[in-house]
C-alpha positions in Angstrom: 113.3 61.2 168.0 115.8 61.2 170.9 119.5 61.4 171.0 121.8 60.6 174.0 124.8 62.8 174.7 127.5 60.9 176.6 129.9 63.3 178.4 127.5 66.2 179.1 126.2 66.9 182.6 124.0 65.3 183.7 125.6 62.1 182.4 123.8 60.6 179.4 121.7 63.7 178.7 118.6 62.9 176.7 117.8 65.3 173.8 115.0 65.8 171.3 116.1 66.0 167.6 114.0 66.0 164.4 112.8 62.6 163.2 115.0 61.0 160.6 118.1 62.8 161.7 121.1 61.1 160.0 123.9 60.6 162.5 126.6 62.7 160.8 124.3 65.7 160.8 125.1 66.8 164.3 123.8 70.3 164.2 120.3 69.4 165.6 122.1 67.7 168.6 124.4 70.8 169.1 121.3 73.1 169.1 119.4 70.8 171.5 122.4 70.9 173.9 122.3 74.7 173.7 118.6 74.6 174.6 119.7 72.7 177.8 122.3 75.4 178.5 125.3 73.3 177.4 127.9 74.3 174.8 129.6 71.4 173.2 130.8 69.4 170.2 130.2 65.9 169.1 133.4 63.8 169.1 132.0 60.6 167.8 128.8 58.6 167.3 128.6 55.4 169.3 125.4 54.2 167.8 123.0 55.5 165.1 120.1 53.4 166.5 119.5 54.5 169.2 121.3 57.8 168.4 124.2 58.1 170.9 127.0 60.6 170.7 130.2 61.2 172.7 130.2 64.9 173.5 132.9 67.3 174.7 130.9 69.8 176.7 131.7 72.7 179.0 129.8 70.9 181.8 131.9 67.8 181.9 134.9 65.8 180.7 134.6 64.0 177.4 135.0 60.2 177.6 138.0 58.9 175.7 137.5 57.6 172.2 139.4 55.2 170.0 138.0 56.2 166.6 140.2 57.0 163.6 139.8 60.7 162.7 141.9 63.2 164.7 138.8 65.3 165.4 137.4 62.6 167.7 140.0 63.7 170.3 139.3 66.7 172.5 142.8 68.1 172.0 142.2 68.4 168.2 140.2 71.5 168.9 143.3 73.1 170.6 145.0 73.1 167.2 142.0 73.7 164.9 140.4 76.7 166.5 143.5 78.8 166.7 144.3 78.0 163.0 140.7 79.1 162.1 141.1 82.3 164.1 144.2 83.2 162.1 142.2 83.3 158.9 138.8 84.7 159.9 137.1 86.9 162.4 133.9 85.4 163.7 131.1 87.7 164.7 129.3 85.2 166.9 129.4 81.6 168.3 130.4 78.8 165.9 128.4 75.6 165.4 129.3 72.1 164.5 127.3 71.1 161.4 128.5 67.6 160.5 130.9 65.1 162.0 131.6 61.4 161.3 134.5 59.3 160.0 134.8 61.2 156.7 134.7 64.8 157.8 134.2 67.4 160.5 132.4 70.6 159.5 132.1 73.8 161.6 130.2 77.0 160.6 131.4 80.4 161.7 129.4 83.7 161.2 131.5 86.6 159.9 130.7 90.1 158.6 130.9 88.8 155.1 128.6 85.8 155.7 129.0 82.3 157.0 132.3 80.5 156.6 132.7 76.7 156.8 135.7 74.9 158.2 136.1 71.4 156.9 138.5 68.7 157.9 138.5 65.6 155.7 139.6 62.0 156.0 142.3 61.3 153.5 145.0 58.7 153.0 147.6 61.2 154.2 145.7 61.8 157.5 144.0 58.5 158.3 145.7 55.2 159.3 143.8 52.2 157.9 142.3 49.7 160.3 144.3 46.8 158.8 147.6 46.3 157.0 146.1 44.9 153.9 143.5 47.7 153.5 142.3 48.7 150.1 143.4 52.2 149.2 141.2 55.2 150.1 139.9 56.7 146.9 139.3 60.2 148.1 140.9 63.3 146.5 142.7 65.7 148.8 139.8 68.2 148.6 141.5 71.3 150.1 144.4 70.9 147.6 142.1 70.0 144.8 139.9 73.1 145.3 142.9 75.4 145.8 144.4 74.3 142.5 141.2 74.1 140.6 139.9 77.5 141.7 143.2 79.0 140.4 143.0 77.0 137.1 139.2 77.6 136.5 138.2 80.7 138.6 134.5 80.7 139.5 133.9 77.1 138.4 134.5 75.6 141.9 134.4 77.0 145.4 137.6 78.9 146.2 139.1 78.2 149.6 139.8 81.1 151.9 142.7 79.1 153.3 143.9 75.5 153.4 146.3 73.5 155.5 147.5 70.8 153.1 149.2 68.6 155.7 146.2 68.4 158.0 143.6 68.4 155.1 141.8 71.4 156.5 140.1 74.3 154.6 137.9 77.3 155.0 135.1 77.9 152.5 132.6 80.7 152.0 128.9 79.8 152.1 128.0 78.6 148.6 124.2 79.4 148.8 121.1 77.3 148.9 120.8 73.7 147.6 119.9 73.2 144.0 117.5 70.5 145.3 115.3 73.4 146.6 115.3 75.2 143.2 112.1 75.2 141.2 113.3 77.1 138.1 114.2 74.5 135.4 116.5 77.1 133.8 118.8 76.9 136.9 118.9 73.1 136.7 119.8 73.3 133.0 122.5 75.9 133.7 123.9 73.7 136.5 124.4 70.7 134.2 125.7 72.7 131.3 128.3 74.4 133.6 129.3 71.0 134.9 129.7 69.5 131.5 131.8 72.4 130.3 134.1 72.1 133.3 134.5 68.4 132.6 135.1 69.0 128.9 137.8 71.6 129.7 140.0 68.8 131.1 139.2 66.2 128.4 142.8 66.5 127.1 144.5 67.0 130.5 144.2 63.7 132.4 147.7 64.2 133.9 146.7 67.6 135.3 143.7 66.1 137.1 145.9 63.5 138.7 148.3 66.3 139.8 145.3 67.9 141.4 144.9 64.7 143.5 142.0 63.2 141.6 141.9 59.4 141.9 142.5 57.4 138.7 139.1 55.7 138.2 139.0 55.3 134.5 136.9 52.5 132.9 140.1 50.3 132.6 140.5 50.6 136.3 136.9 49.8 136.9 137.3 46.7 134.7 140.3 45.6 136.6 138.4 45.9 139.9 135.3 44.0 138.7 136.2 40.6 140.3 137.0 42.2 143.6 133.9 44.3 143.6 131.4 41.5 142.8 133.4 38.7 144.5 133.5 37.9 148.2 133.8 41.1 150.3 132.2 42.9 153.2 129.4 44.2 151.0 128.5 41.2 148.8 128.3 39.0 151.9 125.3 41.1 153.0 123.2 40.1 149.9 120.7 37.3 149.9 122.2 34.1 148.4 119.9 34.3 145.4 121.1 37.9 144.6 124.7 36.9 145.2 124.4 34.1 142.7 123.6 36.6 140.0 126.8 38.5 140.4 129.1 36.4 138.1 126.8 36.8 135.1 126.3 40.4 136.0 130.0 40.9 135.9 130.2 39.6 132.3 127.5 42.0 131.2 129.3 44.9 132.9 132.5 44.1 131.1 130.6 44.2 127.8 129.2 47.6 128.9 132.7 48.9 129.6 133.8 47.9 126.1 130.8 49.5 124.5 131.0 52.7 126.5 134.7 53.1 125.7 134.0 52.6 122.0 131.5 55.5 121.9 134.4 57.9 122.3 133.4 60.4 125.0 136.7 61.2 126.7 137.4 60.3 130.3 137.9 63.5 132.3 136.9 65.2 135.5 134.2 63.5 137.6 132.7 64.9 140.8 131.8 61.5 142.0 128.9 62.5 144.3 127.0 65.0 142.2 123.6 65.0 143.8 121.3 68.0 143.9 122.3 68.8 147.5 125.9 69.0 146.6 125.2 71.8 144.2 124.5 75.3 145.6 122.9 78.3 144.0 123.9 81.9 144.9 122.5 84.9 142.9 121.2 82.4 140.4 124.6 80.8 139.7 124.9 77.1 140.5 128.2 75.7 141.8 129.1 72.1 142.8 130.8 71.6 146.2 131.9 68.7 148.3 134.6 67.4 145.8 136.0 64.7 148.1 135.3 62.1 145.5 136.9 64.0 142.6 138.3 61.6 140.1 139.6 61.0 136.5 136.8 58.9 135.1 134.0 58.7 132.5 132.0 62.0 132.9 128.6 60.5 132.4 128.9 58.5 135.6 128.1 61.8 137.5 124.5 61.6 136.3 123.9 58.4 138.2 123.9 60.3 141.5 122.6 63.5 140.1 119.3 62.1 138.8 116.8 61.5 141.6 113.5 60.7 140.1 111.6 60.5 143.4 113.5 63.0 145.6 114.4 65.8 143.2 112.2 65.4 140.2 113.6 68.2 138.1 117.0 66.3 138.0 115.3 63.7 135.8 113.6 66.3 133.5 114.3 65.4 129.9 115.3 69.1 129.2 118.0 68.8 131.9 119.4 65.6 130.5 119.2 66.9 126.9 121.1 70.0 127.9 123.9 67.9 129.5 124.2 65.6 126.5 124.2 68.5 124.0 127.5 69.6 125.5 129.2 66.4 124.2 128.0 66.3 120.6 131.5 67.0 119.2 132.4 63.5 120.4 129.4 61.3 119.3 126.0 61.4 117.7 122.9 62.2 119.8 121.9 58.5 119.5 125.3 57.3 120.7 125.3 59.8 123.5 121.9 58.5 124.6 123.3 55.0 124.6 126.3 56.1 126.6 123.9 57.5 129.2 122.2 54.1 129.4 125.5 52.3 129.9 126.6 54.9 132.5 123.5 54.1 134.6 124.8 50.5 135.0 128.5 51.4 135.3 127.8 54.3 137.6 126.3 51.9 140.1 129.4 49.7 139.8 131.6 52.8 140.3 129.8 53.7 143.5 130.2 50.1 144.7 133.9 50.5 144.3 133.9 53.6 146.5 132.0 51.7 149.2 134.1 48.6 149.1 137.3 50.6 149.6 136.1 52.9 152.4 135.3 50.5 155.3 139.0 49.7 155.9 139.5 53.4 156.9 136.5 53.8 159.2 135.0 52.5 162.5 131.7 52.3 164.2 128.5 53.7 162.6 130.6 55.4 159.9 131.9 52.0 158.7 128.5 50.4 158.9 127.0 53.2 157.0 129.5 52.6 154.1 128.7 48.9 154.1 125.0 49.6 153.9 125.5 52.1 151.2 127.4 49.6 149.1 124.6 47.0 149.6 122.1 49.6 148.3 124.2 50.2 145.2 124.6 46.4 144.6 120.9 46.0 144.7 120.4 48.9 142.3 122.9 47.3 140.0 120.9 44.1 140.0 117.6 46.0 139.6 118.9 47.8 136.5 119.7 44.4 135.0 116.1 43.2 135.7 114.4 46.2 133.9 
């Protein structure tokens, strides 16, 4: 497929990138620019179809942008690059890996391996697009990881450095994706480790909130139900027949919240986006990263994103799910834990919808549209679970 780089010379440079490239994954575009003899970075994406980026390149001036994140402005690099140089010594050229409304990620080679710089969108760094915006539900990931890595060494990636005010951090390379792992024992170890980390905070909800986790307990989800399934930018994208099902679906979900609460598994740490590409394996040890969605919530909701029956089949292996549930047997019987997992499948979809309903007020362009489409996908999944 082709991508257009606006701002490089010649103007509107046409580039070849792999088919199916998702617009935030800008590394293929950066490498294609290099193949043309141009060094540059993506400032923003104007369109994901056709794929069109605004680029700051050494061969031309970058067009001005009006997007929300600071990293869409050329002068942002005048601050970020010196800060990075204070904390690491690169052994070669750096590469932009991902950039969109939620984060900007750069990779630097060092003598000790690759180091990743990440700047995140957070309520302390982003101005909403409207005065009545819903709150942004993201944790302050640099602060969260700094505090968590001190509190639970080795259980989360430990930042090399953070800038709390600007929501920046440097992280060592965590390894290869769990999604590429074929050893079932590694998958089992991954979910056991995650469950044990969650359990270790079962009696410390206040500490998680101090670590910047969003409060997204079942009672909060219940209070949001009418907003999430009522008129909003996501439900309006449904077909009328699907939209008509939402009021009855809301009643069923309230009953599910009551039942899941009664089972007695404590609400604690939730990753919030625990899919098999957000867990890395180094030297056989799995470690979850990308904790932007960290929250205080029902722990089983993490399995909704983790289990990918078609994409990462080992994630749905009964041995993996049994290993995760076995870590919670002090709180409920195996039968009740199985039922809790069924309820979490429904409520996990609702939980994700909440994320996607809140985000568009803090984004623009393709990033905003991507969140709306993601919310619609989860709405349809919620209705599909009902029909099974």
